[in-house]
Steps between C-alpha positions, in 0.01 A plus 500: 500500500254209491576416134874473566442273800284260297759490217790429739300231680404337169863501381618347831237224481587418138874495576438274801297254290763497224776445758309212662432331165860535380635365830267200477609431142868521598454260792305256284772501234767424764289208627454367147874523435573302818246234404651475154850457643386222735330319211812534284732373776265211577494393136881519485516277807254254347725478193794423731306225679384340175860494376612336824228235464616422148865479616399270786308271265803478269716405799251234612486359148877451495537401868223312685666559836446877485422640846380831639730798463536831319530599138672824406409681182602845375163640617530361854503187714225243563453248777400149389309281747444138399186378679495156334757336277560231243292408294208730602649839572335780697719810505448855630714782361515834685686819420737630764388858453266586785331808355339349191521132591333243275470125544428219252412139577582246231401134486644267240596138441839385382487202268743332268397726212531827696284717722121516493364822649174451693462833681658848488332762717583817682426475871 
């Protein structure tokens, strides 16, 4: 009787440990998948913002009276805020997505020969 009790107890302990380890591994993999998705979406949003900044700079190059507004691209829409204008520009570009929002501040000078970029940073 005693030998059977020890064997059953040992099996139950081993099964409990295996179950705890496999549950922990499953929960960790779900957390890693969520982190990976957030990183992927954030990088997509950064690509959108950088494209909007480039579009805005092209518009400023062709039209010095460019003002704040929005730029729509296939990936989404960006809000352009002009903090300082001609000839020393200070512009902030923000994505309109709220979940993975990114923001870039760009400073440049518009001269007769084109644009001279002085600062491009994510804020």
